[in-house]
C-alpha positions as CSV (number, residue, x, y, z in Angstrom):
1,M,0.9,-0.1,-12.9
2,S,-2.1,2.1,-12.7
3,F,-4.0,2.7,-9.5
4,E,-7.1,4.0,-11.2
5,N,-10.1,1.7,-11.0
6,R,-13.2,3.1,-9.4
7,Q,-15.7,0.8,-11.1
8,F,-16.3,-1.3,-8.0
9,P,-15.5,0.6,-4.9
10,P,-14.9,-1.7,-1.9
11,N,-17.1,-1.7,1.2
12,I,-14.9,-1.3,4.2
13,L,-15.7,-1.4,7.9
14,V,-13.6,0.7,10.3
15,I,-13.8,0.1,14.0
16,G,-11.7,2.0,16.6
17,D,-11.1,5.2,18.5
18,L,-12.6,8.2,16.8
19,M,-11.3,11.6,17.6
20,I,-10.9,15.2,16.2
21,D,-7.6,16.7,15.4
22,H,-7.8,20.4,16.1
23,Y,-5.2,22.9,14.8
24,L,-4.5,26.5,15.7
25,W,-2.2,28.0,13.0
26,G,-0.2,31.2,13.5
27,D,3.0,33.1,13.7
28,C,5.5,33.5,16.5
29,N,7.6,36.6,16.8
30,R,8.2,37.1,20.5
31,I,8.5,35.5,23.9
32,S,5.9,36.2,26.6
33,P,6.9,38.7,29.3
34,E,4.9,36.5,31.8
35,A,6.9,33.3,31.3
36,P,9.7,32.0,29.0
37,V,7.2,30.7,26.4
38,Q,6.5,31.6,22.8
39,V,3.5,33.9,22.0
40,V,1.6,32.6,19.0
41,N,-0.6,34.9,17.1
42,V,-3.3,32.6,15.8
43,K,-4.3,33.3,12.2
44,K,-6.4,30.2,11.4
45,E,-8.3,27.4,13.1
46,T,-9.0,24.0,11.4
47,T,-10.4,20.6,12.5
48,V,-10.1,17.2,10.8
49,L,-11.0,13.7,11.7
50,G,-8.3,11.9,13.7
51,G,-7.6,8.4,15.0
52,A,-9.9,5.9,13.3
53,G,-11.5,9.0,11.7
54,N,-8.3,9.7,9.8
55,V,-8.4,6.1,8.5
56,V,-12.0,6.8,7.4
57,N,-11.0,10.0,5.8
58,N,-8.2,8.3,3.8
59,L,-10.5,5.6,2.6
60,V,-13.1,8.1,1.4
61,S,-10.3,10.0,-0.4
62,L,-9.5,6.8,-2.2
63,G,-13.1,6.2,-3.2
64,A,-14.2,3.5,-0.9
65,N,-17.6,3.0,0.6
66,V,-17.0,3.3,4.4
67,T,-18.9,2.3,7.5
68,V,-17.5,3.3,10.9
69,M,-18.4,1.7,14.3
70,S,-17.3,3.2,17.6
71,V,-18.3,4.5,21.1
72,V,-18.0,8.3,21.7
73,G,-19.0,10.7,24.4
74,D,-22.4,12.4,24.6
75,D,-20.9,15.9,24.1
76,R,-20.3,18.7,21.7
77,V,-17.2,17.1,20.3
78,S,-19.1,14.0,19.3
79,D,-21.7,16.1,17.7
80,E,-19.0,17.9,15.7
81,L,-17.4,14.5,14.8
82,S,-20.7,13.0,13.7
83,D,-21.4,16.0,11.4
84,M,-17.9,15.6,9.8
85,L,-18.6,12.0,9.1
86,E,-22.0,12.8,7.6
87,L,-20.4,15.3,5.3
88,L,-18.1,12.5,4.0
89,G,-21.1,10.3,3.3
90,V,-19.9,7.7,5.8
91,T,-22.3,5.2,7.3
92,R,-22.1,5.6,11.1
93,Y,-22.9,3.3,14.0
94,L,-21.9,5.3,17.0
95,I,-22.9,4.6,20.6
96,L,-23.1,7.7,22.9
97,D,-21.7,7.1,26.4
98,E,-22.4,10.0,28.8
99,D,-19.5,8.9,31.0
100,R,-17.0,9.5,28.2
101,K,-15.3,12.5,26.7
102,T,-14.9,12.3,22.9
103,T,-11.2,12.7,22.2
104,K,-10.0,16.0,20.8
105,K,-6.4,16.7,20.3
106,S,-5.5,20.4,19.9
107,R,-2.2,21.4,18.3
108,I,-0.7,24.9,18.1
109,I,1.3,25.3,14.9
110,A,3.7,28.3,14.6
111,S,5.6,28.9,11.3
112,N,4.8,25.3,10.2
113,Q,6.2,23.9,13.4
114,Q,4.1,22.2,16.1
115,V,4.7,24.1,19.4
116,V,2.4,22.3,21.8
117,R,-0.5,19.8,22.0
118,Y,-3.2,19.5,24.6
119,D,-5.8,16.7,24.8
120,Y,-9.4,16.4,25.9
121,E,-10.3,12.7,26.4
122,T,-11.4,9.6,28.3
123,I,-9.3,6.5,27.9
124,Q,-11.0,3.9,30.1
125,E,-12.3,0.7,28.4
126,I,-15.9,0.6,27.2
127,S,-18.4,-1.4,29.4
128,S,-19.3,-5.0,28.6
129,D,-22.9,-3.8,27.8
130,L,-21.7,-1.3,25.2
131,E,-19.3,-4.0,23.8
132,A,-22.2,-6.4,23.5
133,T,-24.3,-3.9,21.6
134,L,-21.4,-3.3,19.1
135,V,-20.9,-7.0,18.7
136,K,-24.6,-7.6,17.9
137,Q,-24.5,-5.0,15.2
138,L,-21.2,-6.4,13.8
139,F,-22.7,-9.9,13.4
140,I,-25.8,-8.5,11.7
141,T,-23.8,-6.5,9.1
142,I,-20.4,-8.3,8.7
143,D,-21.4,-9.9,5.3
144,Q,-21.7,-6.5,3.8
145,F,-18.0,-5.7,3.9
146,D,-14.9,-6.7,1.9
147,I,-12.5,-6.0,4.7
148,V,-12.4,-4.8,8.3
149,L,-9.8,-2.3,9.6
150,L,-9.2,-1.8,13.3
151,S,-7.6,1.5,14.4
152,D,-6.4,1.1,18.0
153,Y,-5.3,4.3,19.7
154,G,-5.6,2.9,23.2
155,K,-8.6,5.0,24.1
156,G,-10.8,2.1,25.3
157,V,-13.0,1.1,22.4
158,L,-11.0,-1.9,21.2
159,T,-10.9,-4.1,24.3
160,K,-9.3,-7.5,24.1
161,S,-12.6,-9.3,24.2
162,F,-14.1,-7.0,21.5
163,I,-11.2,-7.6,19.2
164,E,-11.5,-11.4,19.7
165,K,-15.2,-11.2,18.7
166,I,-14.5,-9.0,15.7
167,I,-11.8,-11.4,14.3
168,F,-14.1,-14.4,15.0
169,A,-17.0,-12.7,13.1
170,A,-14.8,-11.7,10.2
171,S,-13.1,-15.1,10.0
172,G,-16.5,-16.8,9.8
173,A,-17.3,-14.6,6.8
174,D,-13.9,-15.1,5.2
175,I,-13.0,-11.4,5.6
176,K,-9.5,-10.2,6.4
177,V,-8.9,-8.0,9.5
178,L,-6.0,-5.5,9.4
179,I,-5.0,-3.7,12.6
180,D,-3.0,-0.6,13.5
181,P,-1.9,-1.8,17.0
182,K,-1.3,-0.1,20.3
183,G,0.6,-1.1,23.4
184,S,3.0,-4.0,23.8
185,D,0.6,-6.9,24.3
186,Y,-0.1,-8.2,20.7
187,T,-1.8,-11.4,21.9
188,K,-5.1,-9.3,21.9
189,Y,-4.8,-9.3,18.0
190,T,-4.5,-13.0,17.6
191,G,-5.9,-14.2,14.3
192,A,-5.6,-10.9,12.4
193,Y,-4.4,-11.0,8.8
194,L,-1.7,-8.4,9.5
195,L,-0.7,-5.7,11.9
196,T,1.0,-2.4,11.0
197,P,3.4,-1.6,13.8
198,N,6.2,0.8,13.3
199,K,9.8,-0.2,14.2
200,K,9.6,1.2,17.7
201,E,6.3,-0.5,18.4
202,A,7.6,-3.8,17.0
203,C,10.6,-3.6,19.2
204,E,8.4,-3.1,22.3
205,A,6.0,-5.9,21.4
206,T,8.8,-8.4,20.7
207,N,11.5,-7.3,23.1
208,I,13.9,-7.4,20.1
209,D,16.1,-4.5,19.2
210,I,15.8,-4.3,15.4
211,I,19.2,-3.1,14.2
212,D,19.7,-5.1,10.9
213,D,17.9,-7.6,8.7
214,D,18.7,-10.6,10.9
215,S,17.1,-9.0,14.0
216,L,14.2,-7.7,11.8
217,K,13.6,-11.3,10.6
218,I,13.6,-12.6,14.2
219,A,11.2,-9.8,15.2
220,L,8.8,-10.5,12.2
221,K,8.8,-14.2,13.1
222,K,8.0,-13.4,16.7
223,L,5.2,-11.1,15.8
224,Q,3.7,-13.8,13.6
225,N,3.9,-16.3,16.5
226,I,2.5,-13.9,19.1
227,A,-0.6,-13.0,17.1
228,A,-0.9,-16.0,14.7
229,L,-0.6,-13.5,11.8
230,E,-1.0,-14.5,8.2
231,V,1.4,-11.8,7.2
232,P,4.0,-10.4,9.7
233,M,4.8,-6.8,8.9
234,V,6.8,-3.8,10.3
235,T,6.8,-0.2,8.9
236,L,10.4,1.1,8.9
237,S,10.0,4.9,8.4
238,E,12.5,6.0,5.8
239,D,13.3,2.4,5.0
240,G,9.8,1.6,3.9
241,I,7.8,-1.5,4.8
242,A,9.0,-5.0,5.5
243,I,7.1,-8.3,5.5
244,L,8.0,-12.0,5.9
245,D,6.8,-14.1,3.0
246,E,5.6,-17.7,3.2
247,N,9.2,-18.9,2.8
248,E,10.3,-16.7,5.7
249,N,12.2,-14.4,3.4
250,I,12.2,-10.7,4.1
251,I,10.5,-8.5,1.4
252,K,11.2,-4.8,1.7
253,K,9.3,-2.1,-0.1
254,P,11.4,1.0,0.2
255,T,10.0,4.4,1.1
256,V,9.3,6.9,-1.7
257,A,9.0,10.1,0.3
258,R,10.9,13.0,-1.1
259,E,10.2,15.6,1.6
260,V,8.9,15.0,5.1
261,Y,6.9,17.9,6.7
262,D,4.7,16.0,9.2
263,V,4.4,12.3,10.0
264,T,1.0,12.9,11.8
265,G,-1.4,10.2,10.6
266,A,1.0,8.4,8.3
267,G,0.2,5.1,10.0
268,D,-3.5,5.7,9.4
269,T,-2.7,6.2,5.7
270,V,-0.7,2.9,5.5
271,L,-3.6,1.0,7.2
272,A,-6.2,2.6,4.9
273,S,-4.3,2.2,1.7
274,L,-3.4,-1.4,2.4
275,G,-7.0,-2.2,3.3
276,Y,-8.2,-0.4,0.2
277,C,-6.0,-2.5,-2.1
278,L,-6.6,-5.8,-0.4
279,A,-10.3,-5.2,-0.4
280,R,-10.1,-4.9,-4.1
281,H,-8.2,-8.3,-4.2
282,K,-4.9,-6.8,-5.3
283,P,-1.7,-8.8,-4.6
284,L,0.0,-8.1,-1.3
285,E,3.1,-6.6,-2.9
286,Y,1.1,-4.3,-5.1
287,S,-0.7,-3.2,-2.0
288,L,2.5,-2.5,-0.1
289,E,3.8,-0.4,-3.0
290,F,0.5,1.5,-3.1
291,A,0.7,2.1,0.7
292,N,4.3,3.4,0.5
293,L,3.3,5.9,-2.2
294,A,0.2,7.0,-0.3
295,A,2.4,7.6,2.8
296,G,4.9,9.5,0.7
297,V,2.1,11.9,-0.3
298,V,0.8,12.5,3.2
299,V,4.1,13.1,4.9
300,G,4.6,15.9,2.5
301,K,1.6,17.7,3.9
302,L,1.1,19.3,7.3
303,G,-1.4,17.9,9.8
304,S,-3.4,14.7,9.5
305,A,-3.7,14.3,5.7
306,T,-5.1,12.1,3.0
307,A,-4.0,11.0,-0.4
308,T,-6.3,10.7,-3.4
309,L,-5.7,8.2,-6.3
310,E,-4.8,11.1,-8.5
311,E,-2.2,12.4,-6.1
312,I,-0.7,9.0,-5.8
313,E,-0.5,8.6,-9.5
314,E,1.0,12.0,-10.0
315,Y,3.5,11.3,-7.1
316,K,4.5,8.0,-8.6
317,S,5.1,9.6,-12.0
318,S,7.2,12.3,-10.4
319,L,9.5,9.7,-8.9
320,H,10.5,8.3,-12.3
321,K,12.0,11.1,-14.3
322,S,15.1,9.4,-15.6
323,S,15.6,9.3,-19.4
324,I,14.0,6.6,-21.4
325,E,17.4,5.5,-22.8
326,S,18.7,4.8,-19.3
327,H,16.2,1.9,-19.0
328,I,17.6,0.1,-22.0
329,K,20.5,-2.1,-21.0
330,T,23.1,-4.4,-22.4
331,F,23.9,-7.8,-21.0
332,K,26.8,-6.4,-19.1
333,E,24.9,-3.5,-17.8
334,I,21.9,-5.5,-16.6
335,E,24.2,-7.9,-14.8
336,K,25.5,-5.0,-12.7
337,T,22.0,-3.5,-12.2
338,V,20.6,-6.8,-11.0
339,K,23.4,-7.3,-8.6
340,R,22.7,-3.9,-7.1
341,L,18.9,-4.5,-7.0
342,K,19.3,-7.9,-5.3
343,A,21.6,-6.4,-2.7
344,K,18.7,-4.1,-1.8
345,G,16.4,-7.1,-1.4
346,K,14.4,-6.3,-4.6
347,K,12.2,-9.0,-6.1
348,I,13.0,-9.4,-9.8
349,V,10.4,-10.2,-12.4
350,F,11.3,-11.2,-16.0
351,T,9.3,-11.6,-19.2
352,N,10.2,-11.6,-22.9
353,G,8.7,-11.2,-26.3
354,C,8.8,-9.5,-29.7
355,F,6.3,-6.7,-28.9
356,D,6.3,-5.6,-32.5
357,I,3.3,-3.4,-32.7
358,L,2.5,-2.4,-29.1
359,H,-1.2,-2.7,-28.2
360,R,-3.5,-2.8,-25.2
361,G,-3.0,-6.5,-24.7
362,H,0.8,-6.0,-24.3
363,V,0.3,-3.1,-21.9
364,S,-2.1,-5.0,-19.7
365,Y,0.1,-8.1,-19.7
366,L,3.2,-6.0,-18.6
367,D,1.2,-4.2,-15.9
368,I,0.2,-7.5,-14.4
369,A,3.7,-8.9,-14.7
370,K,5.1,-5.9,-12.8
371,S,2.6,-6.4,-9.9
372,Y,4.4,-9.7,-9.0
373,G,7.6,-8.0,-7.8
374,D,9.6,-4.8,-7.4
375,V,11.4,-4.6,-10.8
376,L,10.3,-5.8,-14.2
377,I,13.0,-6.7,-16.7
378,L,11.9,-7.3,-20.3
379,G,13.9,-9.4,-22.7
380,L,13.3,-8.1,-26.2
381,N,13.8,-10.3,-29.3
382,S,16.3,-8.7,-31.7
383,D,15.2,-8.0,-35.3
384,E,17.0,-11.1,-36.6
385,S,15.4,-13.2,-33.9
386,V,11.9,-11.9,-34.8
387,K,12.5,-12.7,-38.5
388,R,13.4,-16.3,-37.6
389,L,10.3,-16.7,-35.4
390,K,7.7,-14.7,-37.3
391,G,9.0,-14.6,-41.0
392,E,10.8,-12.3,-43.3
393,S,8.1,-9.6,-43.2
394,R,8.6,-9.1,-39.5
395,P,9.3,-7.1,-37.4
396,I,7.3,-4.1,-38.5
397,N,9.2,-1.9,-36.0
398,T,13.0,-2.1,-35.4
399,Q,14.4,-3.3,-32.1
400,E,15.5,0.3,-31.4
401,D,12.0,1.6,-31.8
402,R,10.4,-1.3,-30.0
403,G,12.9,-1.0,-27.1
404,F,12.4,2.8,-26.7
405,I,8.6,2.5,-26.5
406,L,8.7,-0.4,-24.1
407,A,11.2,1.4,-21.8
408,A,8.9,4.4,-21.7
409,L,6.1,2.3,-20.1
410,E,5.5,2.8,-16.4
411,S,5.4,-0.9,-15.7
412,V,8.7,-1.7,-17.4
413,D,11.9,-1.0,-15.5
414,Y,14.5,-2.3,-17.9
415,V,14.6,-3.6,-21.5
416,V,17.4,-5.9,-22.7
417,N,17.8,-7.0,-26.4
418,F,18.8,-10.6,-27.0
419,E,19.9,-12.2,-30.3
420,E,19.0,-15.9,-29.6
421,D,15.7,-17.5,-30.4
422,T,15.0,-17.9,-26.7
423,P,16.1,-15.7,-23.7
424,Y,17.7,-18.6,-21.8
425,E,21.1,-17.1,-21.5
426,L,19.6,-13.8,-20.4
427,I,17.5,-15.5,-17.8
428,K,20.5,-17.4,-16.5
429,L,22.3,-14.1,-16.2
430,I,19.5,-12.4,-14.3
431,Q,18.3,-15.3,-12.1
432,P,14.9,-13.8,-11.7
433,D,12.5,-14.5,-8.8
434,I,9.5,-14.6,-11.0
435,L,9.3,-15.6,-14.7
436,V,6.1,-14.4,-16.5
437,K,4.6,-15.8,-19.7
438,G,1.3,-15.8,-21.4
439,A,-1.4,-18.3,-20.4
440,D,-1.0,-20.0,-23.7
441,Y,2.0,-21.7,-22.2
442,E,-0.3,-23.7,-19.8
443,G,1.0,-27.3,-19.9
444,K,4.1,-26.4,-21.9
445,E,7.7,-26.0,-20.9
446,V,8.6,-22.4,-20.2
447,V,12.2,-21.5,-21.1
448,G,14.0,-20.6,-17.9
449,S,11.6,-22.3,-15.5
450,D,14.5,-24.3,-14.2
451,I,16.2,-21.1,-13.2
452,A,13.5,-18.8,-11.9
453,K,12.0,-19.4,-8.4
454,E,8.5,-19.2,-9.7
455,V,6.6,-19.1,-13.0
456,K,3.4,-17.0,-13.4
457,L,1.1,-17.3,-16.4
458,V,-1.0,-14.3,-17.4
459,T,-4.1,-14.4,-19.6
460,F,-4.0,-12.1,-22.6
461,I,-6.9,-9.8,-23.5
462,D,-9.1,-11.5,-26.2
463,G,-8.8,-10.1,-29.7
464,K,-5.7,-8.1,-29.0
465,S,-2.6,-9.3,-30.9
466,T,0.1,-7.9,-33.3
467,T,-1.0,-10.4,-36.0
468,Q,-4.6,-9.2,-35.9
469,T,-3.5,-5.6,-35.9
470,I,-1.4,-6.2,-39.1
471,K,-4.3,-8.0,-40.8
472,K,-6.6,-5.1,-40.0
473,I,-4.2,-2.6,-41.5
474,Q,-3.7,-4.8,-44.6
475,N,-7.5,-5.2,-45.1
476,K,-8.0,-1.5,-44.9
477,G,-5.2,-1.0,-47.4
């Protein structure tokens, strides 16, 4: 699947604790004679948006239109923060509170390792008057947004009563609220679409020690009950992201990080990338894969980082460098492959066809099919099978050629040739979760529908078909 689509950038509201991440970069070659501490020779100083600001930064990098709402101090740090947001082209609704210090986290980095961090901040909750001002602005503007993201860093902006009012306003406008939570009391997030706690946070919030899939499932159920979540979710570091589907089955999207240099802000990236995809009405599982890829990009960078669509596309491509031939399987090989994939909790999607002369309609159809799960297996009609179905003049391309081209597509994980007129025996062997066919099967019996857990029908692009392509070539001849 491709992540490129900037035609209609989503409008996203971010509410939460804004801060600045400040970095002093240098080298360390000696210990101080005054105390047993390292002496860092600072070479460079940088500042980036942190906290909710890092969520904003990630969204801007993805191409979203962003509005941010928060309370900050009336100080030089807030001036600096506001200037940074202005440079990003972000719409700002910031209330200045003279009794607050705008959070600034300073980190000293020596030889690419964080040595120490020191914070300048106020963490008391905002006053009821300031909250009322924010709520008034929220109700005035809520209809302008496609999704609302709350970034709770426990610095006092997102009080329990404020969160309740945000969720109430968003619910009235049929807008999802996604929250990066803080603390152990998740009742304050009741009614959110989903939360993005990591494993440690989920354990603290549920009082469940997550050690295997059984305890993970119990924890996910408890999270759902605690906060009335539509989608219970836990991020699992190197094990990726886990959610509980509507049938109370665990769905895991494995991590895709190759190298981890710094996990600072990775949670912000997950929140931003999930919000970005869901705001564009992408399927949840598509959004989870996108979030995993984005996180894989940022943990390979030092400091609070972002991922662009181009970086995510490049990163995704770099993860799939196996030979094309290795994706073409026999019945016996695909049986072993499916067994391994299912043991890992992968969701299997199956579709089939002749795919004689590959065209845009085919590619679009397969891209959509892949978005329904983790792995797409394509059953390809053999040459003899195509002849029986399409006539003696077909196929134009041999099954070897057709299989090779299809296996090279980003959306197709495996191609399996079958000799029969229908792929029923192959479907029986694979036992897919999702069976995908064209929308022209509406009201018809789909072969294998008695085996697959679910059937999805996909609409083809008008005017794109192999038959029309052949006629066009013949007419020009």
